[in-house]
Backbone as CSV, one residue per row, in Angstrom:
resi,resn,N_x,N_y,N_z,CA_x,CA_y,CA_z,C_x,C_y,C_z
1,MET,19.320,10.353,-1.619,18.722,9.160,-1.119,19.816,8.116,-0.894
2,GLN,19.688,7.369,0.182,20.695,6.347,0.486,20.444,5.070,-0.314
3,LEU,21.511,4.550,-0.879,21.510,3.216,-1.512,22.539,2.386,-0.756
4,ASN,22.287,1.092,-0.666,23.181,0.210,0.083,24.022,-0.703,-0.791
5,ASN,23.647,-0.841,-2.062,24.335,-1.785,-2.903,24.842,-1.081,-4.156
6,PRO,26.141,-0.956,-4.341,26.688,-0.288,-5.539,26.300,-0.973,-6.831
7,GLU,25.833,-2.201,-6.800,25.390,-2.858,-8.025,24.149,-2.173,-8.601
8,SER,23.523,-1.337,-7.824,22.336,-0.623,-8.342,22.712,0.547,-9.230
9,ILE,23.980,0.962,-9.223,24.395,2.149,-9.963,24.080,2.067,-11.457
10,PRO,24.380,0.976,-12.179,24.130,0.951,-13.612,22.657,1.184,-13.950
11,THR,21.727,0.602,-13.182,20.307,0.793,-13.443,19.918,2.228,-13.226
12,VAL,20.355,2.822,-12.128,19.990,4.196,-11.824,20.582,5.124,-12.899
13,ALA,21.849,4.904,-13.261,22.518,5.760,-14.235,21.808,5.714,-15.597
14,SER,21.344,4.533,-15.969,20.704,4.381,-17.304,19.312,4.967,-17.345
15,LYS,18.704,5.184,-16.158,17.348,5.747,-16.112,17.368,7.279,-15.926
16,ALA,18.458,7.808,-15.397,18.540,9.244,-15.105,19.380,9.935,-16.158
17,GLY,18.979,11.184,-16.459,19.809,11.985,-17.356,21.074,12.464,-16.652
18,PHE,20.975,12.676,-15.341,22.114,13.163,-14.558,21.983,12.640,-13.134
19,ALA,22.995,11.930,-12.655,22.970,11.393,-11.301,24.304,11.630,-10.631
20,ILE,24.254,11.947,-9.323,25.451,12.121,-8.518,25.456,11.020,-7.450
21,PHE,26.583,10.324,-7.348,26.755,9.258,-6.354,27.897,9.630,-5.438
22,GLU,27.597,9.783,-4.155,28.632,10.031,-3.161,29.061,8.675,-2.590
23,ILE,30.300,8.316,-2.862,30.834,7.008,-2.462,32.090,7.209,-1.650
24,PRO,32.032,7.010,-0.351,33.152,7.349,0.550,34.465,6.627,0.239
25,GLU,34.344,5.404,-0.260,35.591,4.627,-0.442,35.438,3.693,-1.630
26,GLY,36.565,3.194,-2.105,36.554,2.276,-3.259,37.134,2.934,-4.482
27,ASP,37.398,2.113,-5.510,38.006,2.578,-6.736,36.925,2.988,-7.734
28,PHE,36.901,4.240,-8.126,35.889,4.718,-9.071,35.998,3.993,-10.415
29,ALA,37.173,3.551,-10.766,37.355,2.899,-12.057,36.593,1.571,-12.157
30,ASP,36.264,1.014,-10.982,35.508,-0.233,-10.985,34.020,-0.050,-11.170
31,ILE,33.589,1.227,-11.117,32.175,1.569,-11.182,31.836,1.947,-12.630
32,LEU,30.843,1.299,-13.222,30.483,1.537,-14.622,31.702,1.442,-15.549
33,PRO,32.444,0.326,-15.497,33.690,0.216,-16.247,33.504,0.362,-17.775
34,LYS,32.314,0.088,-18.284,32.078,0.170,-19.728,31.675,1.568,-20.182
35,ALA,31.494,2.479,-19.225,31.097,3.837,-19.543,32.336,4.659,-19.936
36,TYR,32.108,5.861,-20.444,33.188,6.792,-20.757,33.600,7.470,-19.446
37,HIS,34.843,7.304,-19.020,35.305,7.874,-17.753,36.210,9.053,-18.018
38,ALA,35.906,10.180,-17.337,36.783,11.366,-17.346,37.389,11.517,-15.940
39,LYS,38.588,12.032,-15.898,39.261,12.228,-14.601,39.846,13.642,-14.531
40,PRO,40.077,14.147,-13.357,40.672,15.490,-13.211,41.993,15.595,-13.983
41,ASN,42.373,16.794,-14.417,43.607,16.974,-15.149,44.838,16.767,-14.278
42,SER,45.995,16.967,-14.846,47.251,16.683,-14.139,47.416,17.606,-12.920
43,LYS,46.650,18.728,-12.847,46.721,19.583,-11.687,45.755,19.182,-10.612
44,GLY,44.965,18.142,-10.881,44.075,17.595,-9.871,42.666,18.163,-9.837
45,TYR,42.235,18.856,-10.938,40.875,19.374,-10.977,40.400,19.427,-12.427
46,TYR,39.103,19.701,-12.592,38.534,19.881,-13.928,38.517,21.376,-14.262
47,ALA,39.150,21.761,-15.353,39.083,23.130,-15.812,38.062,23.266,-16.928
48,LYS,37.749,24.477,-17.342,36.802,24.732,-18.421,37.158,23.933,-19.665
49,GLU,38.421,23.896,-19.987,38.872,23.211,-21.194,38.509,21.734,-21.161
50,ASP,38.589,21.132,-19.969,38.276,19.702,-19.820,36.796,19.444,-20.101
51,ILE,35.926,20.332,-19.632,34.496,20.190,-19.866,34.151,20.488,-21.289
52,ASP,34.895,21.415,-21.920,34.688,21.694,-23.344,34.901,20.428,-24.192
53,GLU,35.856,19.623,-23.828,36.142,18.382,-24.547,34.942,17.423,-24.392
54,LEU,34.373,17.374,-23.192,33.205,16.533,-22.979,32.015,17.042,-23.766
55,SER,31.881,18.356,-23.908,30.778,18.942,-24.616,30.796,18.489,-26.078
56,LYS,31.964,18.388,-26.665,32.084,17.916,-28.030,31.555,16.494,-28.168
57,LEU,31.879,15.681,-27.179,31.396,14.286,-27.186,29.878,14.239,-27.024
58,VAL,29.347,15.095,-26.186,27.905,15.101,-25.941,27.143,15.525,-27.213
59,GLN,27.721,16.406,-27.999,27.066,16.922,-29.191,27.068,15.949,-30.370
60,SER,27.881,14.900,-30.275,27.926,13.916,-31.335,26.685,13.032,-31.250
61,LYS,26.228,12.548,-32.383,24.989,11.761,-32.403,25.287,10.353,-31.903
62,GLN,24.419,9.887,-30.988,24.574,8.583,-30.403,23.368,7.676,-30.755
63,GLN,23.613,6.488,-31.178,22.550,5.552,-31.526,22.110,4.719,-30.345
64,SER,22.911,4.690,-29.305,22.555,3.943,-28.108,22.998,4.764,-26.899
65,ASP,22.623,4.312,-25.699,22.950,5.055,-24.485,24.467,5.235,-24.280
66,LEU,24.864,6.431,-23.940,26.251,6.713,-23.599,26.271,7.339,-22.215
67,ILE,26.917,6.649,-21.285,27.053,7.123,-19.907,28.433,7.763,-19.754
68,ILE,28.418,9.040,-19.391,29.693,9.784,-19.211,29.903,9.964,-17.702
69,VAL,30.987,9.383,-17.229,31.306,9.405,-15.795,32.398,10.395,-15.536
70,LEU,32.197,11.293,-14.593,33.231,12.212,-14.140,33.653,11.789,-12.736
71,GLU,34.841,11.203,-12.659,35.370,10.794,-11.366,35.862,12.043,-10.583
72,ASP,35.659,12.016,-9.280,36.072,13.150,-8.418,35.563,14.463,-8.980
73,ALA,34.284,14.460,-9.343,33.670,15.645,-9.960,33.623,16.867,-9.071
74,GLU,33.783,16.682,-7.773,33.745,17.828,-6.864,34.997,18.711,-6.999
75,THR,36.005,18.254,-7.788,37.205,19.086,-8.016,37.007,20.081,-9.135
76,MET,35.811,20.100,-9.749,35.494,21.014,-10.846,35.596,22.478,-10.367
77,ASN,36.387,23.326,-11.075,36.438,24.719,-10.666,35.186,25.465,-11.181
78,GLU,35.073,26.721,-10.787,33.813,27.457,-11.070,33.551,27.618,-12.575
79,ASN,34.600,27.894,-13.324,34.404,28.054,-14.791,33.994,26.722,-15.420
80,ALA,34.599,25.654,-14.935,34.222,24.320,-15.450,32.801,23.991,-15.086
81,ALA,32.396,24.343,-13.857,31.027,24.069,-13.421,30.002,24.815,-14.256
82,ASN,30.282,26.062,-14.568,29.372,26.860,-15.385,29.277,26.309,-16.783
83,THR,30.404,25.833,-17.319,30.413,25.213,-18.642,29.611,23.923,-18.622
84,PHE,29.737,23.174,-17.559,28.983,21.921,-17.466,27.495,22.198,-17.434
85,LEU,27.074,23.217,-16.707,25.628,23.568,-16.630,25.096,23.880,-18.038
86,LYS,25.874,24.590,-18.842,25.422,24.889,-20.208,25.334,23.585,-21.020
87,THR,26.288,22.690,-20.817,26.258,21.409,-21.524,25.052,20.597,-21.128
88,LEU,24.703,20.672,-19.835,23.599,19.891,-19.287,22.263,20.362,-19.853
89,GLU,22.183,21.626,-20.258,20.924,22.172,-20.735,20.532,21.598,-22.117
90,GLU,21.516,21.205,-22.890,21.215,20.698,-24.228,21.985,19.384,-24.517
91,PRO,21.695,18.360,-23.764,22.421,17.102,-24.019,21.884,16.435,-25.286
92,GLY,22.741,15.659,-25.925,22.307,14.922,-27.086,21.436,13.749,-26.662
93,ASP,20.810,13.098,-27.662,20.005,11.938,-27.360,20.869,10.819,-26.763
94,HIS,20.296,10.093,-25.847,20.916,8.893,-25.234,22.124,9.221,-24.358
95,ILE,22.228,10.490,-23.901,23.373,10.871,-23.057,22.953,10.841,-21.594
96,HIS,23.794,10.232,-20.750,23.573,10.166,-19.322,24.860,10.613,-18.605
97,PHE,24.762,11.566,-17.720,25.924,12.032,-16.946,25.906,11.399,-15.545
98,VAL,27.082,11.010,-15.086,27.232,10.475,-13.749,28.419,11.150,-13.073
99,PHE,28.212,11.740,-11.890,29.277,12.268,-11.063,29.574,11.206,-9.983
100,LEU,30.832,10.882,-9.817,31.265,10.041,-8.710,32.109,10.942,-7.801
101,VAL,31.692,11.068,-6.577,32.363,12.009,-5.657,32.599,11.348,-4.289
102,ARG,33.540,11.923,-3.526,33.769,11.507,-2.169,32.953,12.339,-1.186
103,ASN,32.683,13.598,-1.580,31.941,14.510,-0.720,31.044,15.400,-1.599
104,ASP,29.757,15.088,-1.628,28.888,15.841,-2.521,28.610,17.257,-1.986
105,ALA,28.993,17.560,-0.746,28.836,18.915,-0.227,29.681,19.906,-0.958
106,GLU,30.679,19.434,-1.676,31.590,20.309,-2.454,31.079,20.607,-3.854
107,ILE,29.962,19.967,-4.241,29.354,20.231,-5.532,28.483,21.484,-5.436
108,LEU,28.564,22.346,-6.447,27.717,23.549,-6.430,26.255,23.190,-6.322
109,PRO,25.512,23.941,-5.476,24.077,23.676,-5.339,23.304,23.753,-6.659
110,THR,23.743,24.650,-7.547,23.100,24.775,-8.846,23.217,23.530,-9.709
111,ILE,24.262,22.770,-9.462,24.451,21.525,-10.187,23.694,20.408,-9.484
112,LYS,23.829,20.330,-8.145,23.143,19.274,-7.395,21.648,19.312,-7.589
113,SER,21.088,20.509,-7.722,19.652,20.629,-7.833,19.123,20.077,-9.123
114,ARG,19.990,19.830,-10.094,19.561,19.285,-11.390,19.806,17.786,-11.520
115,ALA,20.294,17.210,-10.431,20.671,15.777,-10.497,19.814,14.951,-9.544
116,HIS,19.790,13.668,-9.806,19.310,12.693,-8.851,20.506,12.413,-7.925
117,ASN,20.310,12.632,-6.633,21.428,12.519,-5.690,21.290,11.261,-4.823
118,TYR,22.407,10.515,-4.797,22.442,9.264,-4.005,23.735,9.190,-3.214
119,TYR,23.663,8.496,-2.076,24.899,8.287,-1.332,24.920,6.846,-0.790
120,PHE,26.159,6.390,-0.537,26.355,5.080,0.035,27.049,5.243,1.407
121,PRO,26.631,4.468,2.391,27.361,4.500,3.660,28.752,3.924,3.508
122,LYS,29.613,4.247,4.466,30.980,3.673,4.421,30.922,2.151,4.543
123,HIS,31.925,1.547,3.931,32.064,0.088,3.941,30.924,-0.618,3.176
124,SER,30.327,0.110,2.204,29.258,-0.506,1.398,29.923,-1.211,0.215
125,LYS,30.012,-2.519,0.263,30.712,-3.297,-0.713,29.724,-3.942,-1.681
126,ILE,30.260,-4.353,-2.840,29.412,-4.987,-3.857,28.666,-6.205,-3.309
127,ALA,29.332,-6.991,-2.499,28.736,-8.210,-2.003,27.841,-8.046,-0.791
128,ASP,27.834,-6.823,-0.229,27.034,-6.622,0.982,25.548,-6.776,0.724
129,LYS,24.851,-7.254,1.708,23.374,-7.263,1.663,22.836,-6.116,2.504
130,PRO,21.761,-5.487,2.086,21.213,-4.388,2.891,20.871,-4.840,4.317
131,ASP,21.197,-4.000,5.277,20.890,-4.265,6.696,19.491,-3.797,6.966
132,ILE,18.512,-4.694,6.828,17.098,-4.300,6.929,16.449,-5.099,8.046
133,ASP,15.809,-4.401,8.980,15.176,-5.111,10.087,13.921,-5.810,9.571
134,ALA,13.391,-6.738,10.360,12.319,-7.608,9.903,11.041,-6.843,9.550
135,GLU,10.697,-5.861,10.399,9.478,-5.094,10.143,9.589,-4.277,8.843
136,THR,10.739,-3.649,8.667,10.936,-2.866,7.458,10.902,-3.733,6.207
137,LEU,11.540,-4.901,6.304,11.549,-5.814,5.162,10.143,-6.300,4.846
138,LYS,9.365,-6.583,5.858,7.970,-7.041,5.667,7.147,-5.964,4.929
139,LEU,7.238,-4.735,5.411,6.472,-3.659,4.800,6.975,-3.321,3.385
140,ALA,8.287,-3.466,3.168,8.834,-3.230,1.838,8.289,-4.276,0.836
141,LYS,8.233,-5.539,1.243,7.705,-6.597,0.359,6.198,-6.330,0.091
142,GLU,5.480,-5.911,1.119,4.063,-5.603,0.929,3.884,-4.430,-0.012
143,LEU,4.741,-3.435,0.094,4.653,-2.274,-0.774,4.870,-2.655,-2.232
144,ILE,5.782,-3.534,-2.467,6.078,-3.976,-3.845,4.889,-4.762,-4.428
145,SER,4.288,-5.632,-3.624,3.252,-6.537,-4.121,1.827,-6.012,-3.947
146,ALA,1.640,-4.851,-3.291,0.313,-4.378,-2.976,-0.542,-4.112,-4.233
147,THR,-1.795,-4.533,-4.180,-2.737,-4.231,-5.263,-3.284,-2.830,-5.048
148,PRO,-3.936,-2.235,-6.059,-4.523,-0.899,-5.875,-5.492,-0.841,-4.698
149,GLN,-6.154,-1.954,-4.405,-7.104,-2.013,-3.304,-6.385,-2.050,-1.957
150,GLN,-5.242,-2.681,-1.919,-4.508,-2.839,-0.661,-3.636,-1.621,-0.331
151,LEU,-3.273,-0.857,-1.357,-2.294,0.199,-1.198,-2.715,1.316,-0.227
152,PRO,-3.941,1.829,-0.256,-4.301,2.882,0.709,-4.114,2.503,2.157
153,LYS,-4.531,1.273,2.509,-4.419,0.823,3.899,-2.940,0.706,4.315
154,LEU,-2.132,0.117,3.372,-0.716,-0.019,3.667,-0.063,1.358,3.785
155,ALA,-0.416,2.266,2.899,0.187,3.610,2.955,-0.203,4.289,4.258
156,ASP,-1.380,4.047,4.751,-1.820,4.657,6.019,-0.984,4.122,7.156
157,ILE,-0.720,2.810,7.176,0.092,2.225,8.192,1.510,2.846,8.182
158,ILE,2.077,2.964,6.997,3.430,3.525,6.863,3.448,5.002,7.294
159,ALA,2.411,5.741,6.896,2.382,7.170,7.212,2.214,7.443,8.709
160,LYS,1.703,6.449,9.455,1.497,6.631,10.888,2.565,5.987,11.714
161,SER,3.679,5.626,11.105,4.761,4.967,11.813,5.318,5.902,12.902
162,LYS,5.739,5.324,13.995,6.328,6.085,15.094,7.792,5.717,15.247
163,PRO,8.667,6.655,15.754,8.347,8.052,16.143,8.453,9.028,14.961
164,ASP,9.184,8.618,13.913,9.436,9.543,12.777,8.888,8.889,11.516
165,ALA,7.720,9.217,11.148,7.039,8.553,10.011,7.800,8.767,8.712
166,ARG,8.333,9.956,8.500,9.003,10.239,7.257,10.254,9.412,7.079
167,SER,11.075,9.346,8.143,12.294,8.534,8.103,11.965,7.067,7.922
168,LYS,10.930,6.619,8.608,10.499,5.198,8.499,10.023,4.902,7.086
169,ALA,9.232,5.840,6.518,8.711,5.618,5.163,9.871,5.535,4.168
170,LEU,10.840,6.409,4.308,11.984,6.428,3.361,12.816,5.160,3.553
171,LYS,12.915,4.649,4.769,13.649,3.427,5.014,12.956,2.254,4.363
172,ILE,11.623,2.205,4.437,10.852,1.132,3.808,10.986,1.228,2.303
173,ILE,10.870,2.411,1.748,10.984,2.583,0.297,12.380,2.178,-0.170
174,ASP,13.389,2.588,0.604,14.783,2.210,0.203,14.940,0.691,0.188
175,ALA,14.351,0.022,1.205,14.429,-1.439,1.238,13.713,-2.038,0.030
176,ALA,12.556,-1.466,-0.307,11.827,-1.958,-1.474,12.617,-1.771,-2.760
177,ILE,13.307,-0.637,-2.850,14.147,-0.362,-4.033,15.264,-1.400,-4.130
178,GLN,15.890,-1.719,-2.999,16.956,-2.720,-3.000,16.408,-4.079,-3.423
179,LEU,15.243,-4.424,-2.968,14.643,-5.720,-3.373,14.332,-5.746,-4.845
180,LEU,13.867,-4.598,-5.398,13.548,-4.538,-6.818,14.826,-4.647,-7.657
181,TYR,15.898,-3.960,-7.212,17.179,-4.075,-7.927,17.598,-5.527,-7.980
182,LYS,17.572,-6.200,-6.856,18.017,-7.585,-6.791,17.160,-8.446,-7.713
183,SER,15.849,-8.252,-7.664,14.928,-9.053,-8.506,15.218,-8.819,-9.992
184,TYR,15.503,-7.554,-10.344,15.769,-7.257,-11.741,17.040,-7.900,-12.207
185,PHE,18.119,-7.792,-11.378,19.404,-8.357,-11.788,19.315,-9.884,-11.918
186,VAL,18.458,-10.533,-11.096,18.340,-11.963,-11.158,17.486,-12.413,-12.360
187,THR,16.420,-11.681,-12.616,15.453,-12.130,-13.633,15.532,-11.385,-14.963
188,GLY,15.968,-10.128,-14.914,15.975,-9.302,-16.134,14.588,-8.826,-16.520
189,ASN,13.590,-9.028,-15.670,12.202,-8.658,-15.964,12.019,-7.161,-15.846
190,ASN,11.632,-6.510,-16.976,11.471,-5.057,-16.995,10.336,-4.551,-16.123
191,ALA,9.429,-5.462,-15.693,8.345,-5.033,-14.807,8.911,-4.498,-13.502
192,TYR,10.023,-5.033,-13.068,10.651,-4.529,-11.826,11.153,-3.117,-12.031
193,LEU,11.633,-2.791,-13.214,12.118,-1.449,-13.500,10.984,-0.430,-13.474
194,THR,9.797,-0.852,-13.927,8.651,0.034,-13.884,8.315,0.439,-12.466
195,LYS,8.277,-0.565,-11.572,8.036,-0.247,-10.167,9.175,0.539,-9.572
196,LEU,10.383,0.257,-10.015,11.557,0.944,-9.517,11.463,2.435,-9.844
197,ASP,11.063,2.781,-11.040,10.892,4.182,-11.433,9.912,4.884,-10.532
198,LYS,8.807,4.182,-10.243,7.755,4.785,-9.382,8.278,5.041,-7.980
199,LEU,8.988,4.044,-7.427,9.507,4.159,-6.069,10.567,5.241,-5.963
200,LEU,11.428,5.384,-6.961,12.428,6.444,-6.936,11.757,7.815,-6.908
201,ALA,10.691,7.971,-7.692,9.985,9.244,-7.723,9.284,9.518,-6.391
202,VAL,8.682,8.459,-5.826,8.005,8.590,-4.525,9.018,8.972,-3.444
203,SER,10.183,8.349,-3.457,11.188,8.639,-2.488,11.629,10.104,-2.556
204,GLU,11.849,10.601,-3.758,12.230,11.996,-3.934,11.144,12.922,-3.421
205,ALA,9.857,12.591,-3.715,8.757,13.493,-3.306,8.654,13.492,-1.784
206,ILE,8.769,12.355,-1.128,8.661,12.321,0.322,9.870,12.974,0.962
207,SER,11.051,12.805,0.361,12.254,13.458,0.883,12.093,14.980,0.846
208,ALA,11.332,15.458,-0.137,11.089,16.918,-0.278,9.865,17.374,0.512
209,ASN,9.524,16.569,1.562,8.396,16.895,2.473,7.012,16.710,1.852
210,GLY,6.938,15.873,0.823,5.623,15.545,0.273,4.788,14.757,1.256
211,HIS,3.464,14.824,1.094,2.536,14.073,1.960,2.791,12.569,1.812
212,ILE,3.122,11.881,2.883,3.566,10.499,2.825,2.517,9.588,2.212
213,LYS,1.306,9.564,2.788,0.286,8.657,2.292,-0.090,8.990,0.843
214,LEU,-0.280,10.277,0.574,-0.699,10.681,-0.783,0.331,10.292,-1.826
215,GLN,1.620,10.512,-1.512,2.675,10.165,-2.460,2.781,8.657,-2.660
216,LEU,2.628,7.909,-1.605,2.674,6.428,-1.725,1.523,5.901,-2.582
217,VAL,0.363,6.403,-2.340,-0.813,5.899,-3.101,-0.768,6.375,-4.552
218,ALA,-0.614,7.661,-4.745,-0.598,8.193,-6.107,0.586,7.749,-6.906
219,GLY,1.736,7.660,-6.265,2.939,7.262,-6.979,2.989,5.819,-7.383
220,MET,2.362,4.932,-6.617,2.458,3.492,-6.854,1.315,2.932,-7.693
221,LEU,0.275,3.723,-7.941,-0.855,3.230,-8.753,-0.458,3.184,-10.229
């Protein structure tokens, strides 16, 4: 799923057990600076031994959330990837994994399938505002504020968008997600996170060819 604002990464990372972010440019060290960061070894890749070290950290008891960031995770060799999959099967409490990559196509499909996958367009900077057209912004705001009575009609309008309803729906949902992120960062109100969780799930379902209207109505109630 496309995200337009890197400031959304901390919220997404803290809600997901495992997330992959494809970020074409920028310094990975500036992303989640308070998290535990791992980097490729001196040979420029992750070997099995490097993941074994992370596994020891994962197995330790944590009293609060621990986000483990693997920078340039696409450099993981096959043995390291298989070891990571085993680690992912039995994470300790409060453990969150984040892959930061330049090209997520180089990540093994068996790993990608277990993650929440996000990407940022080039030149997406922290200070940038999402480039949202007026109609999309209007529908995104209506989607966020819609009551249970209003939602079916709104979902019907979105589902019948021309020429590509699915792309249009995902664009509206992405705009709504960006608005919720901004509202949460400004106010700290957890109610925005509740709606955010619902929209992220709806976006994934529609991206996987789920019924647009049904997913919007059922997911947002």
